[in-house]
C-alpha positions as CSV (number, residue, x, y, z in Angstrom):
1,M,-44.1,-31.0,-56.0
2,S,-46.0,-28.2,-58.2
3,E,-44.1,-24.5,-57.7
4,E,-45.9,-22.0,-56.3
5,P,-46.9,-19.4,-57.2
6,S,-45.0,-15.8,-57.2
7,N,-46.4,-13.1,-55.2
8,K,-43.9,-10.8,-55.8
9,T,-45.0,-7.3,-58.0
10,P,-43.0,-5.5,-60.5
11,A,-41.7,-2.7,-57.7
12,D,-40.8,-5.6,-55.8
13,S,-38.7,-6.6,-58.9
14,G,-37.5,-3.4,-59.0
15,W,-36.2,-3.1,-55.3
16,E,-34.0,-6.3,-55.8
17,D,-32.8,-4.9,-58.8
18,Q,-31.5,-1.8,-56.9
19,E,-30.5,-4.0,-54.1
20,E,-28.2,-5.9,-56.3
21,V,-26.8,-2.8,-57.6
22,A,-25.6,-1.8,-54.4
23,W,-24.7,-4.8,-53.4
24,R,-22.6,-5.0,-56.7
25,E,-20.8,-0.9,-55.8
26,M,-20.3,-2.1,-52.2
27,Q,-18.1,-5.1,-53.4
28,E,-16.2,-2.8,-55.7
29,L,-15.2,-0.8,-52.3
30,F,-13.2,-3.6,-51.3
31,E,-12.4,-4.7,-54.9
32,T,-8.3,-4.5,-55.0
33,M,-7.3,-2.8,-58.0
34,S,-4.0,-2.7,-59.9
35,F,-2.7,1.4,-60.3
36,S,-3.5,1.6,-64.0
37,K,-6.8,0.4,-63.4
38,R,-7.6,2.8,-60.8
39,L,-5.6,5.9,-62.6
40,K,-7.4,5.0,-65.5
41,R,-10.9,4.9,-64.0
42,T,-9.9,8.4,-61.9
43,I,-9.8,9.6,-65.4
44,N,-12.2,8.7,-66.9
45,G,-14.5,9.9,-63.5
46,L,-13.0,13.7,-63.9
47,S,-15.1,14.0,-67.4
48,M,-18.4,12.9,-65.6
49,P,-21.4,14.5,-64.1
50,K,-19.9,15.8,-60.2
51,D,-22.8,13.9,-59.2
52,S,-22.3,10.7,-60.1
53,G,-20.3,8.0,-58.6
54,E,-17.7,7.7,-60.7
55,Y,-16.9,11.6,-60.6
56,K,-16.8,11.0,-56.4
57,F,-14.7,8.1,-57.2
58,A,-11.9,10.0,-59.1
59,R,-12.1,13.5,-56.5
60,I,-11.5,10.5,-53.8
61,Q,-8.2,9.1,-55.4
62,V,-7.2,12.1,-56.5
63,Q,-6.9,12.9,-52.8
64,R,-5.4,9.7,-51.7
65,M,-2.6,10.8,-54.0
66,I,-1.6,14.3,-53.2
67,G,-0.3,13.2,-49.8
68,P,1.9,10.8,-51.4
69,I,3.3,13.0,-54.5
70,V,3.5,15.7,-51.5
71,A,5.7,13.2,-49.6
72,F,8.3,12.5,-51.9
73,L,9.0,15.8,-53.9
74,V,9.4,17.6,-50.4
75,P,12.9,16.0,-49.9
76,V,14.0,16.1,-53.2
77,A,13.6,19.4,-53.5
78,G,15.1,19.9,-50.3
79,I,18.3,17.7,-51.4
80,A,17.9,19.9,-54.6
81,I,18.7,23.2,-52.7
82,M,21.5,21.9,-50.7
83,L,23.4,20.4,-53.5
84,S,23.2,23.9,-54.6
85,L,24.7,25.4,-51.9
86,P,28.8,26.2,-52.2
87,Q,30.8,24.3,-50.0
88,K,33.0,25.6,-47.8
89,E,37.1,24.8,-49.1
90,H,39.1,24.5,-45.4
91,V,37.6,23.5,-42.2
92,Q,39.4,25.4,-39.8
93,T,40.6,23.6,-36.7
94,R,41.2,24.1,-32.9
95,T,43.2,22.9,-30.5
96,Q,42.5,23.4,-26.7
97,S,44.8,22.2,-24.2
98,V,43.0,20.5,-20.9
99,Q,44.1,19.4,-17.7
100,I,42.6,16.8,-15.8
101,E,42.7,16.4,-11.7
102,E,41.8,14.0,-9.7
103,A,38.5,14.8,-8.1
104,T,38.7,15.7,-4.0
105,E,36.5,13.4,-1.8
106,Q,33.7,15.3,-0.7
107,P,32.7,15.2,3.1
108,E,30.3,12.5,3.9
109,M,26.5,13.9,4.2
110,E,24.4,12.7,7.1
111,E,21.2,11.7,5.8
112,E,18.2,13.1,6.6
113,Q,15.6,11.3,8.6
114,Q,12.6,11.9,10.4
115,E,11.4,10.8,13.8
116,I,10.5,7.3,15.1
117,P,7.8,5.0,16.4
118,E,8.3,1.6,17.8
119,P,7.1,-2.0,18.4
120,E,5.0,-4.5,20.0
121,F,4.5,-7.3,22.6
122,I,2.0,-9.9,23.6
123,E,1.3,-9.8,27.5
124,P,2.4,-9.0,31.0
125,M,5.8,-10.7,31.1
126,E,6.9,-10.9,34.4
127,T,5.7,-11.2,38.0
128,E,7.9,-8.7,38.7
129,F,5.6,-5.9,36.5
130,D,2.8,-8.0,35.8
131,G,1.1,-9.8,39.1
132,P,-0.6,-12.9,38.9
133,A,-3.9,-13.1,37.8
134,S,-4.9,-12.6,41.2
135,D,-4.1,-9.2,41.6
136,S,-6.1,-7.9,38.7
137,V,-8.2,-5.0,39.9
138,A,-11.7,-5.4,39.0
139,V,-13.2,-3.1,36.0
140,D,-15.9,-1.2,35.7
141,A,-17.4,-2.7,32.6
142,P,-16.7,-7.0,32.4
143,M,-14.6,-7.8,29.6
144,D,-15.2,-10.1,26.6
145,I,-12.9,-13.0,26.1
146,S,-14.8,-14.4,22.9
147,N,-12.7,-14.9,20.3
148,E,-15.7,-14.1,17.8
149,P,-15.4,-11.2,15.7
150,V,-18.0,-8.2,17.7
151,S,-20.0,-7.0,14.9
152,P,-23.5,-4.9,16.2
153,Q,-23.7,-3.7,12.9
154,P,-23.7,-6.0,9.7
155,R,-21.6,-4.4,6.9
156,E,-20.9,-7.0,3.5
157,M,-16.9,-7.7,3.0
158,N,-17.4,-6.2,-0.5
159,S,-17.1,-2.7,1.4
160,V,-13.6,-2.2,0.4
161,A,-10.9,0.5,-0.4
162,M,-8.8,0.6,-3.6
163,V,-5.4,2.5,-3.0
164,R,-1.9,2.3,-4.1
165,S,0.2,0.3,-1.8
166,P,2.3,2.0,-0.5
167,I,1.7,5.6,-1.9
168,V,5.5,7.1,-0.3
169,M,7.1,5.7,2.9
170,K,7.9,8.6,4.7
171,G,11.7,9.4,6.3
172,I,10.6,7.2,9.8
173,I,9.9,4.5,7.7
174,G,11.5,4.6,4.6
175,S,14.8,3.1,5.2
176,R,12.2,-0.6,5.5
177,D,12.4,-0.3,1.7
178,P,13.9,-3.3,0.3
179,G,16.7,-0.5,-1.4
180,Q,17.5,1.3,1.8
181,R,17.6,-2.1,4.2
182,G,21.2,-3.1,2.5
183,K,22.4,0.2,3.5
184,A,21.0,0.7,6.6
185,M,22.3,-2.7,7.5
186,S,25.2,-1.2,6.6
187,K,26.2,1.6,7.9
188,Y,24.8,0.4,11.7
189,G,26.9,-2.9,11.4
190,G,23.7,-5.2,10.7
191,A,25.1,-8.1,7.9
192,G,24.3,-11.4,8.7
193,G,21.2,-10.7,10.3
194,E,18.8,-10.6,7.4
195,P,18.7,-14.6,6.7
196,A,17.2,-15.2,10.1
197,V,14.8,-12.5,9.7
198,V,13.2,-14.0,6.4
199,K,12.9,-17.6,8.4
200,A,11.7,-15.8,10.7
201,L,9.0,-14.0,8.6
202,R,8.1,-17.4,6.8
203,W,7.6,-19.5,10.1
204,L,5.1,-16.8,11.0
205,K,3.4,-17.5,7.6
206,K,3.0,-20.9,8.4
207,N,2.0,-20.6,11.3
208,Q,-0.9,-17.9,10.5
209,N,-5.0,-19.2,11.1
210,P,-6.8,-19.4,8.6
211,D,-9.0,-16.6,9.9
212,G,-5.7,-14.3,9.3
213,S,-4.8,-14.4,12.8
214,W,-1.6,-15.6,14.9
215,P,-2.5,-18.4,17.6
216,G,-2.1,-17.1,21.7
217,T,-3.9,-14.1,22.2
218,K,-5.2,-13.2,19.4
219,P,-5.4,-9.4,18.8
220,A,-2.0,-9.0,20.7
221,S,-0.4,-12.4,18.8
222,T,-1.9,-10.6,15.6
223,G,-0.7,-7.4,15.8
224,L,2.8,-8.4,16.8
225,A,2.7,-10.7,14.1
226,L,2.2,-7.7,11.8
227,L,4.7,-5.7,13.4
228,T,7.1,-7.7,12.1
229,F,6.2,-7.7,8.7
230,L,5.5,-4.5,8.2
231,A,9.0,-3.8,9.8
232,H,10.5,-5.7,7.1
233,G,8.8,-3.3,4.6
234,E,5.8,-6.0,3.9
235,I,2.9,-5.0,2.6
236,P,-0.8,-6.1,0.9
237,G,-0.5,-5.9,-3.0
238,S,1.2,-8.1,-6.0
239,A,4.8,-6.3,-5.3
240,H,5.0,-8.4,-2.1
241,P,4.2,-11.9,-3.7
242,E,5.5,-14.2,-0.4
243,F,3.9,-12.1,2.2
244,G,1.5,-9.4,0.8
245,P,-1.4,-12.1,1.7
246,C,-0.9,-13.3,4.5
247,V,0.2,-9.3,6.0
248,Q,-3.5,-8.4,4.4
249,K,-5.3,-11.2,6.4
250,G,-4.0,-10.4,9.7
251,I,-4.8,-6.7,8.7
252,E,-8.5,-7.6,7.6
253,Y,-8.7,-10.0,11.1
254,L,-8.1,-7.1,13.2
255,C,-10.7,-4.4,11.7
256,N,-13.4,-7.1,11.4
257,S,-12.6,-8.0,15.2
258,Q,-13.2,-4.3,16.1
259,D,-16.5,-3.7,18.0
260,P,-16.9,0.0,16.2
261,K,-19.3,1.3,19.3
262,T,-16.6,0.9,21.4
263,G,-13.4,0.2,20.1
264,F,-12.2,-2.4,21.8
265,F,-11.1,-6.0,19.5
266,A,-12.5,-9.4,20.5
267,G,-10.6,-12.4,22.6
268,R,-8.4,-10.0,24.5
269,D,-6.5,-10.7,27.6
270,G,-7.7,-9.8,30.6
271,N,-5.5,-6.6,31.4
272,N,-5.9,-5.6,28.0
273,Y,-2.5,-5.4,26.7
274,A,-4.0,-6.7,23.3
275,H,-5.8,-3.2,22.5
276,P,-2.5,-0.9,22.1
277,I,-0.5,-3.5,20.7
278,A,-3.5,-3.9,17.9
279,L,-4.0,0.0,17.8
280,Y,0.0,0.0,17.0
281,A,0.1,-2.1,14.3
282,L,-2.8,-0.3,12.5
283,S,-1.4,2.7,12.8
284,E,2.1,1.6,11.0
285,A,-0.4,-0.3,8.4
286,Y,-1.9,2.7,7.9
287,S,1.5,4.7,7.3
288,M,2.6,2.1,4.7
289,T,-0.7,1.6,3.0
290,K,-3.0,4.9,3.1
291,N,-5.7,2.8,3.1
292,P,-9.0,4.7,4.7
293,I,-10.9,1.5,6.1
294,V,-7.3,1.0,8.3
295,K,-7.5,4.9,9.5
296,Q,-11.0,4.3,10.9
297,V,-10.2,1.2,12.5
298,A,-7.4,2.8,14.1
299,E,-8.9,6.1,14.8
300,R,-11.5,4.2,16.9
301,A,-8.8,2.0,18.5
302,A,-7.4,5.2,19.7
303,V,-9.9,6.8,21.4
304,P,-10.1,4.2,24.5
305,V,-5.7,4.7,25.0
306,V,-6.3,8.7,24.5
307,K,-9.1,8.8,27.2
308,G,-7.3,6.2,29.7
309,Q,-4.2,8.3,29.9
310,Y,-3.5,9.2,33.5
311,A,-3.2,12.7,34.5
312,S,0.6,12.9,34.6
313,G,1.0,10.7,30.9
314,T,1.5,7.2,32.1
315,W,-1.4,4.4,31.9
316,A,-2.2,1.1,33.4
317,Y,-4.1,-2.0,33.2
318,N,-7.0,-1.5,30.8
319,M,-6.4,1.9,30.4
320,K,-8.3,2.8,33.3
321,G,-7.2,5.6,35.5
322,P,-5.9,4.8,39.0
323,D,-8.8,5.4,40.8
324,V,-9.4,1.2,39.4
325,N,-5.9,0.7,39.5
326,Q,-5.0,1.3,43.0
327,N,-1.6,0.0,43.4
328,Y,-0.6,1.5,40.5
329,P,-0.9,5.5,41.4
330,N,1.7,6.3,38.6
331,G,1.5,3.4,36.1
332,D,2.9,0.4,35.1
333,S,6.0,1.1,33.2
334,S,5.2,-2.3,30.8
335,Y,2.2,-1.7,30.2
336,A,2.8,2.7,29.3
337,G,5.2,1.0,27.4
338,W,2.8,-0.4,24.6
339,C,0.4,2.6,25.2
340,A,3.4,4.8,24.6
341,Q,4.5,3.3,21.5
342,S,0.8,3.0,20.0
343,I,0.3,6.8,20.7
344,K,3.7,7.5,18.9
345,A,2.8,5.2,16.3
346,A,-0.9,7.1,15.8
347,H,0.8,10.5,15.8
348,V,3.4,9.7,13.3
349,A,0.1,7.9,10.7
350,E,-1.3,11.5,11.8
351,L,-4.7,9.7,13.1
352,N,-7.7,12.4,13.1
353,V,-8.3,11.4,17.2
354,E,-9.4,14.1,19.8
355,G,-6.7,14.9,22.1
356,L,-4.5,12.9,20.5
357,D,-1.4,15.5,20.0
358,E,-2.0,16.5,24.2
359,C,-1.8,13.0,24.6
360,Y,1.4,12.4,22.5
361,K,3.0,15.6,24.7
362,K,2.2,14.5,27.9
363,A,3.5,10.7,27.7
364,A,7.1,11.3,27.7
365,D,6.8,13.1,31.3
366,G,4.6,10.4,32.1
367,F,7.5,7.9,32.4
368,K,9.1,10.5,34.7
369,G,7.4,9.5,37.7
370,L,8.6,5.9,37.5
371,Y,12.1,7.2,37.3
372,N,14.8,6.5,40.0
373,P,16.9,10.0,39.9
374,Q,19.1,8.5,43.0
375,T,20.6,5.5,40.2
376,G,18.9,6.3,37.2
377,G,16.6,3.2,35.6
378,F,12.6,3.3,35.8
379,G,10.2,0.9,37.8
380,Y,7.4,-1.2,37.4
381,N,4.7,0.8,39.1
382,G,6.9,2.8,41.2
383,R,10.7,4.2,41.1
384,G,12.8,1.7,40.8
385,A,15.6,0.6,38.5
386,T,14.0,-2.8,37.3
387,G,14.6,-4.5,34.0
388,L,12.0,-2.3,32.8
389,S,14.6,0.8,32.7
390,S,15.1,0.1,28.6
391,V,10.9,0.4,28.5
392,G,10.8,4.2,30.1
393,A,14.3,5.1,27.9
394,L,12.5,4.0,25.0
395,C,9.6,5.4,24.9
396,M,11.5,8.1,26.0
397,Q,13.5,8.7,23.1
398,L,10.7,7.8,20.5
399,L,8.4,10.7,22.4
400,G,11.2,13.3,21.5
401,K,13.3,13.4,25.2
402,W,16.0,11.3,23.4
403,D,18.7,13.8,24.7
404,S,16.8,14.4,29.0
405,P,18.6,13.4,31.7
406,E,16.4,10.3,32.2
407,V,17.7,8.8,29.3
408,K,21.0,9.7,29.7
409,K,21.3,7.8,33.2
410,T,19.7,5.1,32.3
411,L,21.8,3.9,29.6
412,E,24.6,4.6,32.2
413,L,23.6,2.1,34.7
414,V,22.7,-0.7,31.3
415,K,26.2,0.1,29.7
416,D,27.3,-3.5,31.1
417,A,24.5,-4.8,30.5
418,K,24.9,-8.4,29.1
419,Y,23.5,-10.4,25.9
420,D,23.5,-14.4,26.5
421,F,20.8,-17.5,26.8
422,K,23.0,-19.8,27.9
423,T,23.9,-17.5,31.2
424,W,21.1,-15.2,31.0
425,D,19.5,-16.1,34.9
426,K,23.5,-15.2,36.4
427,I,23.5,-11.9,34.9
428,Q,23.5,-9.3,37.9
429,I,23.3,-5.8,36.0
430,K,20.8,-3.5,37.7
431,G,18.2,-2.5,35.7
432,T,18.7,-5.4,33.1
433,N,18.0,-8.2,35.3
434,G,14.3,-10.4,35.7
435,G,12.6,-13.2,34.1
436,S,11.7,-12.3,31.1
437,P,14.9,-12.0,29.1
438,I,13.7,-11.8,25.7
439,Y,11.1,-9.2,26.6
440,Y,13.9,-6.9,28.4
441,W,16.2,-7.4,25.9
442,Y,13.5,-6.3,23.0
443,Y,13.3,-2.8,24.6
444,L,17.1,-2.9,25.4
445,T,18.1,-3.2,22.0
446,Q,16.1,-0.6,20.5
447,A,17.0,2.1,23.5
448,K,20.9,1.4,22.9
449,F,20.3,1.8,19.0
450,Q,18.6,5.0,19.6
451,A,21.4,6.2,21.5
452,G,23.7,5.2,18.8
453,G,27.6,5.6,18.6
454,D,29.9,3.0,20.8
455,T,26.5,2.5,23.2
456,F,25.0,0.5,20.1
457,K,28.3,-0.8,18.7
458,S,29.2,-2.2,21.6
459,W,26.0,-4.1,21.9
460,N,25.5,-4.7,18.5
461,R,28.7,-6.9,18.9
462,Q,27.1,-8.8,21.3
463,F,23.7,-9.6,20.5
464,L,23.6,-10.2,16.9
465,P,25.7,-12.8,16.9
466,V,23.8,-14.8,19.9
467,L,21.1,-13.8,18.3
468,T,20.9,-15.5,14.9
469,N,23.2,-18.3,16.5
470,M,19.7,-19.1,18.8
471,Q,17.7,-19.7,16.5
472,Q,15.5,-23.2,15.9
473,V,15.9,-23.8,12.2
474,A,13.7,-26.7,10.1
475,S,15.1,-27.5,6.7
476,A,13.8,-26.2,3.4
477,E,13.3,-30.3,3.0
478,T,11.4,-30.6,6.4
479,S,9.8,-26.9,7.1
480,G,6.7,-27.8,5.2
481,Y,7.2,-24.4,4.0
482,K,7.2,-23.5,0.4
483,D,7.7,-19.6,-1.0
484,E,4.8,-18.4,-3.9
485,N,6.2,-20.0,-6.3
486,G,6.7,-23.3,-4.9
487,K,9.7,-23.4,-3.6
488,P,11.0,-24.8,-0.2
489,R,12.1,-22.9,2.0
490,E,13.5,-23.1,5.6
491,I,12.0,-21.4,8.4
492,G,13.2,-20.3,11.7
493,W,11.6,-19.5,14.9
494,W,12.7,-18.8,18.9
495,D,11.9,-20.0,21.9
496,S,13.2,-17.7,25.5
497,P,15.7,-19.4,27.3
498,S,13.4,-18.7,30.6
499,E,11.0,-20.9,31.5
500,K,9.7,-18.0,33.1
501,E,9.0,-15.7,30.1
502,H,5.3,-14.8,30.4
503,G,3.3,-14.9,27.3
504,A,0.1,-16.4,25.7
505,G,-1.4,-19.7,25.6
506,G,-2.5,-22.6,23.4
507,A,-0.6,-25.8,21.9
508,K,1.9,-27.0,24.4
509,L,5.8,-27.4,22.3
510,N,8.8,-29.1,23.4
511,C,11.8,-26.5,23.6
512,T,15.0,-25.6,25.4
513,H,15.3,-23.6,28.3
514,W,19.0,-22.7,29.4
515,S,20.5,-22.3,33.4
516,D,23.6,-21.5,34.3
517,G,24.8,-22.5,30.8
518,K,23.2,-25.7,31.0
519,E,20.0,-26.6,28.9
520,I,16.9,-27.9,30.1
521,P,14.0,-29.9,28.1
522,G,11.1,-27.6,28.8
523,T,8.0,-26.6,27.5
524,T,6.2,-23.7,25.7
525,T,2.9,-22.3,24.2
526,I,2.4,-22.1,20.0
527,G,1.6,-18.2,21.5
528,K,4.7,-17.8,23.3
529,R,6.7,-18.9,20.7
530,V,5.1,-16.2,18.2
531,Q,5.6,-13.7,20.9
532,D,9.3,-14.6,21.3
533,T,10.3,-14.7,17.2
534,C,8.3,-11.5,16.6
535,L,10.3,-9.6,19.7
536,S,13.8,-11.3,18.1
537,A,13.2,-10.8,14.8
538,L,12.1,-7.4,15.8
539,Q,15.7,-6.8,17.2
540,L,17.6,-8.0,13.6
541,M,15.4,-5.4,12.3
542,V,16.6,-2.6,14.1
543,Y,19.1,-1.5,11.6
544,Y,16.2,-0.5,9.4
545,R,13.3,-0.4,11.9
546,F,13.3,3.5,13.0
547,L,15.7,6.2,12.2
548,P,17.9,7.1,15.5
549,A,15.9,9.3,17.8
550,S,18.4,12.1,17.6
551,Q,18.7,12.2,13.7
552,A,14.8,12.8,14.1
553,V,14.1,15.5,15.7
554,N,13.0,18.7,13.8
555,Q,14.1,17.0,10.4
556,Q,11.3,16.7,7.4
557,P,13.3,14.4,4.6
558,E,12.4,13.9,1.3
559,E,9.5,11.3,0.7
560,V,10.9,7.8,-1.0
561,V,8.0,6.4,-3.3
562,T,8.8,2.5,-2.8
563,D,5.8,1.8,-5.9
564,K,4.8,3.8,-8.1
565,K,2.6,1.8,-9.7
566,P,-1.4,1.5,-8.7
567,T,-1.4,-1.9,-6.7
568,D,-4.7,-4.2,-5.7
569,V,-5.1,-3.6,-2.3
570,K,-8.4,-4.2,-0.8
571,I,-9.1,-4.1,3.4
572,G,-12.9,-4.8,3.8
573,I,-14.7,-5.3,7.0
574,R,-16.7,-8.1,7.1
575,R,-19.8,-7.9,9.9
576,K,-22.1,-10.7,11.3
577,K,-25.5,-10.6,9.9
578,K,-27.6,-9.9,12.4
579,G,-29.1,-12.7,14.2
580,S,-26.1,-14.9,12.7
């Protein structure tokens, strides 16, 4: 092949020579030179013209050398100066006598505390207070019983909030922090119940539905389960790897199942016990996470509770007044109990809801219309002394009336109450008997803890060993549950000793009931088991879930920071698209 003629011009060749020179100069910048070569080049460069590259190189080298030279000379000069100073020949020593005294023991300071909200539930718990379904009074709007999320406005799941989780836990719930739980249990006598609590949390996690809900009446079951996790200080975020994702899914389920126009949740029961329970859970979730989307959903949910309050301060089914609930002129203590607890939690969370403060103030007095001044105790829908007596007592304690005559006389009425799964149906103590013992004990345990002193100590000696021993446990080998590290773990649950214990439905399960000290084979539902497990576990967390009311009044304890690192907590609202 013949060589092609060159198209380069002399100018091109000169440009190439310049490029080659520039390339060599650039390479020289990266060349590693010995010290002697650099010194020689520097000395030669200083004699070259100032606009030459050699001079500029030499100048840069001189500037670089000044720093190390100064760094060497300064300490040398300092050492020389110190060596030239005259030395002291004698050092005078001085001896001082010291008397050691034993430290005097200081009186134990009373811990500052704050206020207190309370827990949850699922449905009417006994014909005594809820009545059969046929007794329900029609409301002016049909109830939506669908289990699908109600969502007239489309909104994407990527609508999320990034928050620190939690920012702080205030005094009212500060003892839920892992560092405080042991201290509280030691102080109030709760040692031994924590393993049962953890097994219950694992059972709840294992039985969570894929959509984040729990079986039964979904908003109620989910609210109750969330309250159980939150009571243990479990929140979304990487600081809680075992239960955090489970809690986040539950919160998201409630957020996604709310109708933003009405504030109600889809899939509720006919009397709508589910609503105040869900509000209760979301208010606590906001207090512990400060997630703005949770706050928004909780504020919408609080509106019908505030508006549905009787003028006297109580509530009845569906948060409707006495014109609808004509058989309940003084309200329903069971239903009002959940509304009052949810309003307490909303108040503690400082939700921005019109009328919330007034509703909170009226709620305590609302129970007075159900109080029996002759015997003490509270009735179901009138003055009495039923198994719901502890509901009225607890709600008044939580709402600031812990030292009222009504509370004191009711606690006296139930001072000899018994905690016994096996003979529950033979306990005939005024103000404690009924067909839903788990439900009654749930309130009674809290009311006695709020009273404190010997009232709780004697109760604690009964309920703690009984409740822990009656937990049903599946071993790590048979449970089918693995923790976040893949390790098999035990799980545990409770079933009520009474076949009459009311609760939500779902799949049928075999269980054991008790009567007159004898085991009775029976059945329950998965919804009831969720309810009984939550209410039982919450009793075992009474030591640290809330502060005693008498310690929380008019006190503003310091906030306890529980997670100083921001975490990846995201709570999103997932809305169904139009036409879907």
